[in-house]
TITORFI-309799 format. One record per residue: residue number from 1; x, y, z of N, C-alpha, C in turn. Coordinates in steps of 0.05 Angstrom, whole numbers. Atoms other than C-alpha are relative to their C-alpha. Example, Ala and Ser with C-alpha at 12.3 -4.5 7.8 and 13.67 -1.06 7.14 Angstrom:
+-----+--------+--------+--------+--------+--------+--------+--------+--------+--------+
!  nr !   n_c1 !   n_c2 !   n_c3 !  ca_c1 !  ca_c2 !  ca_c3 !   c_c1 !   c_c2 !   c_c3 !
+-----+--------+--------+--------+--------+--------+--------+--------+--------+--------+
!   1 !     18 !    -24 !      0 !    246 !    -90 !    156 !     18 !     24 !      0 !
!   2 !    -16 !    -24 !     -1 !    273 !    -21 !    143 !    -15 !     22 !     14 !
+-----+--------+--------+--------+--------+--------+--------+--------+--------+--------+
END
This chain:
+-----+--------+--------+--------+--------+--------+--------+--------+--------+--------+
!  nr !   n_c1 !   n_c2 !   n_c3 !  ca_c1 !  ca_c2 !  ca_c3 !   c_c1 !   c_c2 !   c_c3 !
+-----+--------+--------+--------+--------+--------+--------+--------+--------+--------+
!   1 !      4 !    -29 !      5 !   -609 !   -333 !    191 !     22 !     11 !    -19 !
!   2 !    -19 !    -12 !     18 !   -576 !   -294 !    135 !     15 !     23 !     13 !
!   3 !    -17 !    -20 !    -13 !   -518 !   -254 !    165 !     20 !     12 !    -19 !
!   4 !    -19 !    -11 !     19 !   -474 !   -243 !    104 !    -10 !     -4 !    -28 !
!   5 !      7 !      1 !     29 !   -486 !   -229 !     30 !     26 !      2 !    -16 !
!   6 !    -25 !      2 !     16 !   -431 !   -250 !    -18 !     -7 !      4 !    -30 !
!   7 !      6 !     -7 !     28 !   -428 !   -223 !    -89 !     22 !     -8 !    -19 !
!   8 !    -18 !      2 !     23 !   -396 !   -243 !   -154 !      2 !     28 !    -11 !
!   9 !     -4 !    -27 !     12 !   -371 !   -184 !   -195 !     -9 !      1 !    -29 !
!  10 !      5 !     -1 !     29 !   -370 !   -196 !   -270 !    -27 !    -13 !     -7 !
!  11 !     27 !     10 !      7 !   -441 !   -203 !   -296 !    -20 !      2 !     22 !
!  12 !     18 !     -2 !    -23 !   -470 !   -194 !   -226 !     -3 !     29 !      8 !
!  13 !      2 !    -28 !     -7 !   -453 !   -123 !   -205 !      5 !     18 !    -24 !
!  14 !     -7 !    -16 !     24 !   -425 !    -98 !   -271 !     -2 !    -19 !    -24 !
!  15 !      5 !     16 !     24 !   -440 !   -121 !   -342 !     26 !     -6 !    -15 !
!  16 !    -26 !      5 !     12 !   -367 !   -139 !   -354 !      2 !    -27 !    -13 !
!  17 !     -1 !     26 !     14 !   -382 !   -211 !   -375 !     -5 !      4 !    -30 !
!  18 !      4 !     -5 !     28 !   -408 !   -182 !   -440 !     25 !     12 !    -13 !
!  19 !    -25 !    -11 !     10 !   -344 !   -141 !   -448 !     21 !    -22 !     -3 !
!  20 !    -19 !     22 !      2 !   -304 !   -204 !   -434 !     -6 !    -17 !    -24 !
!  21 !      7 !     17 !     23 !   -343 !   -244 !   -486 !      9 !     14 !    -26 !
!  22 !     -8 !    -14 !     24 !   -328 !   -190 !   -537 !     30 !      0 !     -3 !
!  23 !    -29 !      1 !      2 !   -254 !   -188 !   -520 !     10 !    -27 !     -8 !
!  24 !     -8 !     28 !      8 !   -248 !   -264 !   -526 !     -7 !     -4 !    -30 !
!  25 !      8 !      3 !     28 !   -285 !   -261 !   -593 !     20 !     14 !    -18 !
!  26 !    -20 !    -15 !     16 !   -237 !   -208 !   -619 !     27 !    -14 !      0 !
!  27 !    -25 !     14 !     -1 !   -178 !   -248 !   -595 !      0 !    -25 !    -18 !
!  28 !      3 !     23 !     18 !   -203 !   -310 !   -631 !      3 !      9 !    -29 !
!  29 !     -2 !    -11 !     27 !   -211 !   -268 !   -694 !     28 !      7 !     -7 !
!  30 !    -28 !     -8 !      5 !   -140 !   -241 !   -687 !     18 !    -24 !     -4 !
!  31 !    -17 !     24 !      1 !   -111 !   -311 !   -679 !     -7 !    -18 !    -23 !
!  32 !      9 !     19 !     20 !   -152 !   -347 !   -732 !     10 !      8 !    -28 !
!  33 !     -8 !     -6 !     28 !   -124 !   -352 !   -803 !    -24 !      2 !    -19 !
!  34 !     25 !     -2 !     16 !   -196 !   -356 !   -829 !    -20 !     16 !     15 !
!  35 !     20 !    -17 !    -13 !   -255 !   -311 !   -814 !    -17 !    -16 !     21 !
!  36 !     17 !     11 !    -21 !   -293 !   -325 !   -749 !    -20 !     21 !      8 !
!  37 !     20 !    -20 !     -8 !   -358 !   -290 !   -733 !      2 !      4 !     30 !
!  38 !     -2 !     -7 !    -28 !   -355 !   -254 !   -666 !    -22 !    -14 !     15 !
!  39 !     23 !     12 !    -14 !   -424 !   -282 !   -649 !      5 !    -30 !      5 !
!  40 !     -6 !     29 !     -4 !   -398 !   -354 !   -658 !     18 !     -4 !     24 !
!  41 !    -18 !      2 !    -23 !   -342 !   -343 !   -608 !    -15 !      7 !     26 !
!  42 !     15 !     -7 !    -24 !   -390 !   -309 !   -560 !    -19 !    -22 !      9 !
!  43 !     18 !     22 !     -7 !   -437 !   -368 !   -563 !     16 !    -22 !     15 !
!  44 !    -16 !     19 !    -14 !   -380 !   -414 !   -542 !      7 !     10 !     28 !
!  45 !     -6 !    -12 !    -26 !   -362 !   -365 !   -486 !    -22 !     -5 !     20 !
!  46 !     23 !      5 !    -18 !   -432 !   -374 !   -458 !      2 !    -27 !     15 !
!  47 !     -2 !     27 !    -12 !   -416 !   -447 !   -444 !     19 !     -1 !     23 !
!  48 !    -21 !      1 !    -20 !   -357 !   -430 !   -399 !      1 !     26 !     16 !
!  49 !      0 !    -25 !    -14 !   -377 !   -362 !   -371 !      2 !     -5 !     30 !
!  50 !     -4 !      3 !    -28 !   -354 !   -355 !   -299 !     23 !    -18 !      8 !
!  51 !    -22 !     18 !     -5 !   -297 !   -405 !   -306 !     27 !     15 !     -3 !
!  52 !    -27 !    -13 !     -1 !   -222 !   -392 !   -303 !      9 !      8 !    -28 !
!  53 !    -11 !    -10 !     25 !   -183 !   -356 !   -357 !     11 !    -24 !    -16 !
!  54 !    -11 !     23 !     14 !   -147 !   -421 !   -374 !    -22 !    -18 !    -12 !
!  55 !     22 !     16 !     11 !   -212 !   -460 !   -382 !    -14 !     13 !    -24 !
!  56 !     13 !    -14 !     21 !   -244 !   -407 !   -425 !     17 !      0 !    -25 !
!  57 !    -18 !     -1 !     23 !   -183 !   -399 !   -470 !      4 !    -27 !    -13 !
!  58 !     -4 !     27 !     10 !   -172 !   -473 !   -477 !    -24 !    -10 !    -16 !
!  59 !     25 !      8 !     13 !   -245 !   -485 !   -496 !     -2 !     14 !    -28 !
!  60 !      1 !    -14 !     25 !   -242 !   -431 !   -550 !     20 !    -10 !    -20 !
!  61 !    -20 !     11 !     18 !   -177 !   -457 !   -579 !     -9 !    -26 !    -12 !
!  62 !      8 !     26 !      9 !   -204 !   -527 !   -583 !    -24 !      2 !    -19 !
!  63 !     24 !     -1 !     16 !   -272 !   -507 !   -611 !      5 !     11 !    -28 !
!  64 !     -6 !    -13 !     26 !   -242 !   -464 !   -667 !     26 !    -11 !    -13 !
!  65 !    -23 !     12 !     13 !   -182 !   -508 !   -681 !     24 !     18 !     -1 !
!  66 !    -21 !    -20 !      0 !   -131 !   -455 !   -661 !     24 !     -7 !     16 !
!  67 !    -24 !      7 !    -17 !    -81 !   -494 !   -619 !     26 !      4 !    -15 !
!  68 !    -24 !     -3 !     15 !    -30 !   -496 !   -675 !      7 !     30 !     -5 !
!  69 !     -5 !    -28 !      5 !    -38 !   -422 !   -691 !     10 !     14 !     26 !
!  70 !    -10 !    -11 !    -25 !    -29 !   -405 !   -617 !     28 !    -10 !      7 !
!  71 !    -27 !     11 !     -6 !     31 !   -451 !   -610 !     21 !     14 !    -16 !
!  72 !    -19 !    -13 !     18 !     64 !   -416 !   -668 !      7 !     28 !     10 !
!  73 !     -4 !    -27 !    -10 !     60 !   -350 !   -629 !      8 !      1 !     29 !
!  74 !     -8 !      1 !    -28 !     85 !   -373 !   -561 !     22 !     21 !      6 !
!  75 !    -22 !    -18 !     -5 !    150 !   -333 !   -566 !     -9 !     29 !     -2 !
!  76 !      9 !    -28 !      4 !    115 !   -270 !   -591 !    -15 !     10 !     25 !
!  77 !     16 !     -8 !    -24 !     71 !   -270 !   -528 !     13 !     -9 !     26 !
!  78 !    -15 !      9 !    -24 !    124 !   -297 !   -480 !    -17 !    -20 !     16 !
!  79 !     18 !     19 !    -11 !     77 !   -355 !   -467 !     12 !    -28 !      1 !
!  80 !     -9 !     27 !     -2 !     90 !   -426 !   -445 !    -20 !    -20 !    -12 !
!  81 !     21 !     18 !     10 !     23 !   -456 !   -466 !    -17 !     15 !    -20 !
!  82 !     17 !    -13 !     21 !    -23 !   -442 !   -526 !    -22 !     17 !     12 !
!  83 !     22 !    -15 !    -11 !    -81 !   -420 !   -481 !      9 !     27 !      9 !
!  84 !    -10 !    -26 !     -9 !    -37 !   -364 !   -454 !      1 !     20 !    -22 !
!  85 !     -2 !    -18 !     23 !    -29 !   -335 !   -523 !    -28 !     13 !     -4 !
!  86 !     26 !    -11 !      4 !   -104 !   -327 !   -532 !     -8 !     18 !     24 !
!  87 !      7 !    -16 !    -24 !   -112 !   -302 !   -460 !     14 !     27 !      0 !
!  88 !    -14 !    -25 !      0 !    -59 !   -249 !   -469 !     -9 !     19 !    -22 !
!  89 !     12 !    -16 !     21 !    -87 !   -225 !   -535 !    -26 !     12 !     11 !
!  90 !     26 !     -9 !    -11 !   -155 !   -220 !   -501 !      3 !     20 !     22 !
!  91 !     -4 !    -19 !    -23 !   -128 !   -185 !   -439 !      7 !     28 !    -10 !
!  92 !     -7 !    -26 !     11 !    -98 !   -130 !   -481 !    -25 !     15 !    -10 !
!  93 !     24 !    -12 !      9 !   -165 !   -117 !   -513 !    -19 !      7 !     23 !
!  94 !     18 !     -5 !    -23 !   -203 !   -122 !   -447 !     10 !     24 !     16 !
!  95 !    -11 !    -23 !    -15 !   -156 !    -73 !   -413 !     -7 !     26 !    -13 !
!  96 !      7 !    -24 !     14 !   -171 !    -23 !   -467 !    -30 !      7 !      6 !
!  97 !     28 !     -5 !     -6 !   -246 !    -31 !   -453 !     -3 !     10 !     29 !
!  98 !      2 !     -8 !    -28 !   -236 !    -24 !   -377 !     11 !     28 !      4 !
!  99 !    -12 !    -27 !     -3 !   -197 !     41 !   -388 !    -21 !     21 !     -3 !
! 100 !     22 !    -19 !      4 !   -263 !     75 !   -406 !    -18 !     -1 !     24 !
! 101 !     16 !      0 !    -25 !   -292 !     92 !   -338 !    -30 !      4 !     -6 !
! 102 !     29 !     -6 !      7 !   -356 !    119 !   -370 !    -14 !    -25 !     -8 !
! 103 !     12 !     25 !      9 !   -369 !     52 !   -402 !     -7 !    -18 !     24 !
! 104 !      5 !     16 !    -24 !   -363 !     16 !   -335 !    -23 !     11 !     16 !
! 105 !     21 !    -12 !    -16 !   -407 !     65 !   -299 !    -28 !     -3 !    -13 !
! 106 !     25 !      4 !     15 !   -460 !     58 !   -353 !     -9 !    -29 !     -1 !
! 107 !      6 !     28 !      3 !   -458 !    -17 !   -349 !     -1 !    -15 !     27 !
! 108 !      5 !     13 !    -26 !   -475 !    -32 !   -276 !    -28 !    -14 !     -2 !
! 109 !     27 !     12 !     -4 !   -533 !    -79 !   -257 !    -12 !     14 !     24 !
! 110 !      9 !    -17 !    -22 !   -572 !    -28 !   -215 !    -14 !    -15 !     23 !
! 111 !     15 !     14 !    -22 !   -617 !    -77 !   -177 !     19 !    -15 !     18 !
! 112 !    -19 !     15 !    -16 !   -558 !   -119 !   -155 !     17 !     19 !     17 !
! 113 !    -15 !    -19 !    -15 !   -518 !    -58 !   -135 !    -16 !     11 !     23 !
! 114 !     17 !    -10 !    -21 !   -577 !    -32 !    -95 !     -3 !    -20 !     22 !
! 115 !      1 !     21 !    -20 !   -582 !    -99 !    -60 !     25 !      0 !     17 !
! 116 !    -25 !     -3 !    -15 !   -509 !    -92 !    -40 !     -1 !     22 !     20 !
! 117 !      2 !    -23 !    -18 !   -521 !    -24 !    -11 !    -21 !     -5 !     22 !
! 118 !     21 !      6 !    -20 !   -585 !    -47 !     24 !     10 !    -20 !     21 !
! 119 !    -12 !     19 !    -19 !   -547 !   -106 !     55 !     18 !     14 !     20 !
! 120 !    -18 !    -15 !    -18 !   -496 !    -58 !     83 !    -17 !     16 !     20 !
! 121 !     17 !    -16 !    -18 !   -551 !    -13 !    111 !    -13 !    -17 !     21 !
! 122 !     14 !     18 !    -18 !   -585 !    -73 !    142 !     18 !    -14 !     20 !
! 123 !    -18 !     12 !    -19 !   -523 !    -94 !    180 !     12 !    -26 !     -8 !
! 124 !    -13 !     25 !      9 !   -503 !   -154 !    139 !     29 !      4 !     -7 !
! 125 !    -27 !      0 !     10 !   -431 !   -170 !    127 !     -1 !     -4 !    -31 !
! 126 !      0 !      3 !     29 !   -413 !   -165 !     53 !     28 !     -7 !     -9 !
! 127 !    -25 !      9 !     11 !   -359 !   -197 !     11 !     -3 !     -2 !    -30 !
! 128 !     -1 !      4 !     29 !   -338 !   -198 !    -62 !     17 !    -24 !     -5 !
! 129 !    -14 !     24 !      7 !   -316 !   -264 !    -92 !      1 !     -2 !    -30 !
! 130 !     -2 !     -2 !     29 !   -291 !   -254 !   -163 !     22 !    -18 !    -11 !
! 131 !    -20 !     15 !     14 !   -254 !   -298 !   -212 !     18 !     17 !    -18 !
! 132 !    -19 !    -18 !     12 !   -221 !   -237 !   -242 !     23 !      5 !     18 !
! 133 !    -23 !     -4 !    -16 !   -152 !   -219 !   -219 !     -2 !     28 !     14 !
! 134 !      3 !    -23 !    -18 !   -141 !   -165 !   -166 !      1 !     27 !    -14 !
! 135 !     -3 !    -26 !     14 !   -118 !   -109 !   -212 !    -26 !      7 !    -14 !
! 136 !     25 !     -6 !     14 !   -180 !   -115 !   -255 !    -23 !      5 !     19 !
! 137 !     21 !     -3 !    -20 !   -226 !   -123 !   -195 !      0 !     28 !     12 !
! 138 !     -2 !    -26 !    -14 !   -201 !    -60 !   -161 !     -5 !     23 !    -20 !
! 139 !      5 !    -21 !     20 !   -202 !    -20 !   -226 !    -30 !      3 !     -5 !
! 140 !     29 !     -1 !      5 !   -275 !    -38 !   -237 !    -14 !     12 !     25 !
! 141 !     13 !    -10 !    -25 !   -295 !    -25 !   -164 !      4 !     30 !      3 !
! 142 !     -6 !    -29 !     -3 !   -261 !     43 !   -163 !    -16 !     16 !    -21 !
! 143 !     14 !    -14 !     21 !   -293 !     62 !   -229 !    -29 !      4 !      6 !
! 144 !     29 !     -2 !     -6 !   -363 !     48 !   -204 !     -6 !      8 !     28 !
! 145 !      4 !    -10 !    -27 !   -352 !     72 !   -133 !     -9 !    -20 !     20 !
! 146 !      9 !     20 !    -19 !   -362 !      6 !    -97 !     22 !    -12 !     17 !
! 147 !    -23 !     12 !    -15 !   -293 !     -6 !    -67 !     -3 !      0 !     30 !
! 148 !      3 !     -2 !    -29 !   -317 !     14 !      2 !    -25 !    -14 !     10 !
! 149 !     26 !     13 !     -7 !   -380 !    -29 !      2 !      4 !    -29 !     10 !
! 150 !     -5 !     28 !     -8 !   -347 !    -95 !     22 !     18 !     -2 !     25 !
! 151 !    -18 !      6 !    -23 !   -318 !   -122 !     87 !     24 !    -16 !    -10 !
! 152 !    -21 !     17 !     10 !   -277 !   -171 !     46 !     -2 !      0 !    -31 !
! 153 !     -2 !      1 !     29 !   -254 !   -170 !    -27 !     19 !    -22 !     -7 !
! 154 !    -17 !     22 !      9 !   -228 !   -235 !    -58 !      0 !     -2 !    -30 !
! 155 !     -3 !      3 !     29 !   -202 !   -246 !   -128 !     13 !    -27 !     -7 !
! 156 !    -13 !     25 !      9 !   -171 !   -302 !   -169 !     28 !     -3 !     13 !
! 157 !    -27 !      0 !    -12 !   -104 !   -283 !   -137 !     -1 !    -13 !     28 !
! 158 !      2 !      8 !    -28 !   -130 !   -305 !    -69 !     -6 !    -29 !      4 !
! 159 !      7 !     28 !     -3 !   -149 !   -377 !    -83 !     16 !    -17 !    -20 !
! 160 !    -14 !     19 !     17 !   -117 !   -438 !   -113 !    -19 !    -12 !    -21 !
! 161 !     19 !     13 !     18 !   -180 !   -468 !   -144 !    -21 !     19 !     -9 !
! 162 !     21 !    -18 !      9 !   -227 !   -428 !   -188 !    -28 !    -11 !      2 !
! 163 !     28 !      9 !      1 !   -303 !   -432 !   -189 !     -1 !    -19 !    -24 !
! 164 !     22 !      7 !    -19 !   -340 !   -480 !   -193 !     10 !    -12 !     27 !
! 165 !     -9 !      9 !    -26 !   -295 !   -502 !   -135 !    -10 !     20 !     21 !
! 166 !     12 !    -18 !    -20 !   -325 !   -473 !    -71 !     21 !     16 !     16 !
! 167 !    -20 !    -12 !    -17 !   -258 !   -448 !    -44 !     -3 !     30 !      5 !
! 168 !      2 !    -29 !     -4 !   -269 !   -374 !    -56 !    -23 !      8 !     18 !
! 169 !     22 !     -6 !    -18 !   -337 !   -374 !    -22 !      4 !     -9 !     28 !
! 170 !     -6 !      9 !    -27 !   -314 !   -415 !     37 !     21 !     18 !     13 !
! 171 !    -19 !    -20 !    -11 !   -255 !   -367 !     45 !    -14 !     25 !      8 !
! 172 !     15 !    -25 !     -7 !   -302 !   -307 !     43 !    -16 !     -4 !     25 !
! 173 !     16 !      5 !    -25 !   -347 !   -338 !     96 !     18 !      0 !     24 !
! 174 !    -18 !      1 !    -23 !   -288 !   -351 !    141 !      9 !     28 !      7 !
! 175 !    -10 !    -27 !     -5 !   -263 !   -280 !    133 !    -21 !     19 !     11 !
! 176 !     21 !    -17 !    -11 !   -330 !   -248 !    148 !    -12 !    -13 !     25 !
! 177 !      7 !     14 !    -25 !   -336 !   -297 !    207 !    -30 !     -7 !      1 !
! 178 !     28 !      9 !      3 !   -403 !   -326 !    183 !     -1 !    -28 !    -10 !
! 179 !      3 !     27 !      9 !   -423 !   -398 !    177 !    -11 !     -1 !    -29 !
! 180 !     11 !      1 !     28 !   -436 !   -419 !    104 !    -30 !     -1 !     -2 !
! 181 !     29 !      1 !      1 !   -508 !   -435 !    120 !    -14 !     26 !      5 !
! 182 !     11 !    -27 !     -6 !   -518 !   -363 !    142 !      9 !     21 !    -21 !
! 183 !     -9 !    -17 !     22 !   -490 !   -335 !     76 !    -20 !     -1 !    -23 !
! 184 !     16 !     -1 !     25 !   -530 !   -313 !     15 !     19 !      9 !    -22 !
! 185 !    -17 !     -6 !     23 !   -492 !   -313 !    -51 !    -17 !     11 !    -23 !
! 186 !     13 !    -10 !     24 !   -514 !   -270 !   -110 !     19 !     -5 !    -23 !
! 187 !    -16 !      9 !     23 !   -488 !   -299 !   -175 !    -15 !      4 !    -26 !
! 188 !     13 !     -1 !     26 !   -501 !   -297 !   -249 !      7 !    -24 !    -17 !
! 189 !     -9 !     21 !     18 !   -464 !   -357 !   -277 !     -4 !    -28 !     12 !
! 190 !      3 !     27 !    -10 !   -474 !   -433 !   -272 !     24 !     -8 !     17 !
! 191 !    -24 !      7 !    -15 !   -402 !   -441 !   -248 !     -1 !     12 !     28 !
! 192 !      1 !    -14 !    -25 !   -413 !   -390 !   -193 !    -22 !    -13 !     18 !
! 193 !     22 !     13 !    -15 !   -479 !   -423 !   -172 !     10 !    -26 !     11 !
! 194 !    -11 !     26 !     -9 !   -444 !   -490 !   -169 !     19 !      3 !     23 !
! 195 !    -18 !     -5 !    -22 !   -390 !   -461 !   -125 !    -14 !      7 !     26 !
! 196 !     15 !     -7 !    -24 !   -440 !   -430 !    -77 !    -15 !    -23 !     12 !
! 197 !     15 !     23 !    -10 !   -482 !   -493 !    -72 !     20 !    -20 !     13 !
! 198 !    -20 !     18 !    -12 !   -419 !   -535 !    -60 !     11 !     10 !     26 !
! 199 !     -9 !    -12 !    -25 !   -400 !   -487 !     -5 !    -21 !     -3 !     22 !
! 200 !     22 !      3 !    -20 !   -467 !   -502 !     30 !    -14 !     26 !      6 !
! 201 !     11 !    -27 !     -4 !   -493 !   -431 !     20 !    -27 !      2 !    -14 !
! 202 !     24 !     -8 !     14 !   -559 !   -401 !      0 !      9 !     15 !    -25 !
! 203 !     -8 !    -13 !     24 !   -557 !   -375 !    -71 !    -24 !      9 !    -16 !
! 204 !     19 !    -11 !     19 !   -598 !   -331 !   -117 !     16 !      7 !    -25 !
! 205 !    -13 !     -6 !     25 !   -578 !   -328 !   -190 !    -16 !     21 !    -16 !
! 206 !     13 !    -21 !     16 !   -594 !   -264 !   -229 !      9 !     -5 !    -29 !
! 207 !     -8 !      8 !     27 !   -595 !   -287 !   -301 !      6 !     24 !    -18 !
! 208 !     -6 !    -19 !     21 !   -564 !   -248 !   -358 !     -3 !    -13 !    -27 !
! 209 !      2 !     13 !     26 !   -569 !   -259 !   -433 !     22 !    -21 !     -5 !
! 210 !    -21 !     19 !      4 !   -503 !   -296 !   -429 !     -4 !    -26 !     17 !
! 211 !      1 !     23 !    -19 !   -524 !   -343 !   -372 !    -28 !    -12 !      3 !
! 212 !     28 !      9 !     -6 !   -600 !   -350 !   -373 !     -6 !    -29 !     -9 !
! 213 !      7 !     27 !      9 !   -606 !   -413 !   -415 !     13 !    -22 !     17 !
! 214 !    -14 !     20 !    -15 !   -553 !   -452 !   -377 !     -9 !     -1 !     29 !
! 215 !     10 !      0 !    -28 !   -579 !   -430 !   -309 !    -26 !    -16 !      2 !
! 216 !     25 !     14 !     -2 !   -647 !   -457 !   -325 !      3 !    -30 !     -8 !
! 217 !     -3 !     28 !      8 !   -620 !   -522 !   -355 !     14 !    -16 !     21 !
! 218 !    -12 !     15 !    -22 !   -580 !   -540 !   -294 !    -21 !     -4 !     22 !
! 219 !     19 !      7 !    -21 !   -614 !   -569 !   -232 !      9 !      7 !     27 !
! 220 !    -11 !     -7 !    -26 !   -574 !   -538 !   -177 !    -18 !     19 !     16 !
! 221 !     18 !    -19 !    -14 !   -624 !   -483 !   -161 !    -29 !     -5 !     -8 !
! 222 !     29 !      1 !      7 !   -700 !   -487 !   -157 !     -6 !     25 !    -17 !
! 223 !      7 !    -23 !     17 !   -732 !   -441 !   -209 !     -7 !     25 !     16 !
! 224 !      7 !    -24 !    -15 !   -757 !   -395 !   -154 !     24 !     17 !      8 !
! 225 !    -24 !    -14 !     -8 !   -685 !   -376 !   -139 !     16 !      9 !    -24 !
! 226 !    -13 !    -11 !     24 !   -668 !   -357 !   -211 !    -16 !     24 !     -9 !
! 227 !     13 !    -25 !      5 !   -685 !   -285 !   -225 !      4 !      8 !    -30 !
! 228 !     -2 !     -8 !     28 !   -701 !   -269 !   -298 !     -5 !     29 !     -4 !
! 229 !      6 !    -28 !      0 !   -728 !   -200 !   -285 !     13 !     13 !     24 !
! 230 !    -15 !    -12 !    -23 !   -678 !   -160 !   -242 !    -18 !     17 !     18 !
! 231 !     18 !    -16 !    -17 !   -735 !   -116 !   -218 !    -13 !    -16 !     22 !
! 232 !     13 !     17 !    -21 !   -762 !   -175 !   -178 !     21 !    -10 !     21 !
! 233 !    -20 !     10 !    -19 !   -696 !   -187 !   -142 !     -6 !      6 !     29 !
! 234 !      6 !     -5 !    -29 !   -716 !   -151 !    -77 !    -21 !    -19 !     11 !
! 235 !     21 !     18 !     -9 !   -779 !   -193 !    -73 !     10 !    -29 !      5 !
! 236 !    -11 !     27 !     -3 !   -741 !   -258 !    -84 !     18 !     -2 !     24 !
! 237 !    -17 !      0 !    -23 !   -689 !   -239 !    -32 !    -16 !      1 !     26 !
! 238 !     17 !     -1 !    -24 !   -743 !   -221 !     18 !    -12 !    -27 !      6 !
! 239 !     12 !     26 !     -4 !   -776 !   -288 !      7 !     20 !    -20 !     11 !
! 240 !    -20 !     18 !    -10 !   -712 !   -326 !     17 !      7 !      6 !     29 !
! 241 !     -7 !     -8 !    -28 !   -694 !   -287 !     80 !    -23 !     -7 !     19 !
! 242 !     23 !      7 !    -18 !   -764 !   -298 !    108 !      0 !    -30 !      6 !
! 243 !     -1 !     29 !     -4 !   -755 !   -373 !     99 !     24 !     -8 !     18 !
! 244 !    -24 !      7 !    -15 !   -684 !   -375 !    127 !      1 !     12 !     28 !
! 245 !     -2 !    -14 !    -25 !   -695 !   -326 !    184 !    -22 !     -7 !     20 !
! 246 !     21 !      9 !    -19 !   -751 !   -364 !    218 !     12 !     -6 !     27 !
+-----+--------+--------+--------+--------+--------+--------+--------+--------+--------+
END
């Protein structure tokens, strides 16, 4: 029986994965000595969406041949590793985007947010399991008025291993005192789905333009549990709960 619903944040409740992709693209452009199309960097971001800051930054540096350029700016950014240079450039840009509360409020995923509220009304325990760091998580939740909708809020600060490792979901299940098999995870990224499945949980993936292709190309979820039209999410959730709550 489903007793708890666990949510990812970026790309699931709020369309911040798109903002992240844009901030990474702008950081690549700022670091590159030659022109790089923002769209090209965003395409690479799609391959690693949902993964850790280090993994995303390292992938972009390697793909665009920017390790040397980043290494040359270690001192400027008080960084120890090249990936940190790109990450810090990108964070500065992303923080500017997050400062606009109106942008965040206008970029919620309404069907997923309504599912969160419905889960609360229905008596399910709720948890947030995000790979963003706590400061960003709380800033976003406060901006969109969701900070009081969770029994547990976990961020990258709370775990040693990032998604696709299941640690954050297993920790959330323990804190909401619910067996993994009785948890439903709502995700948008392949890495998040992999983490949920590895945790032994039920999972529904709500695809976005950034994640749709890779969600369908992986084999972790049956197609019936990948939602391409968010308007059908309530029906898909009802079907899963009917199967699990027998």
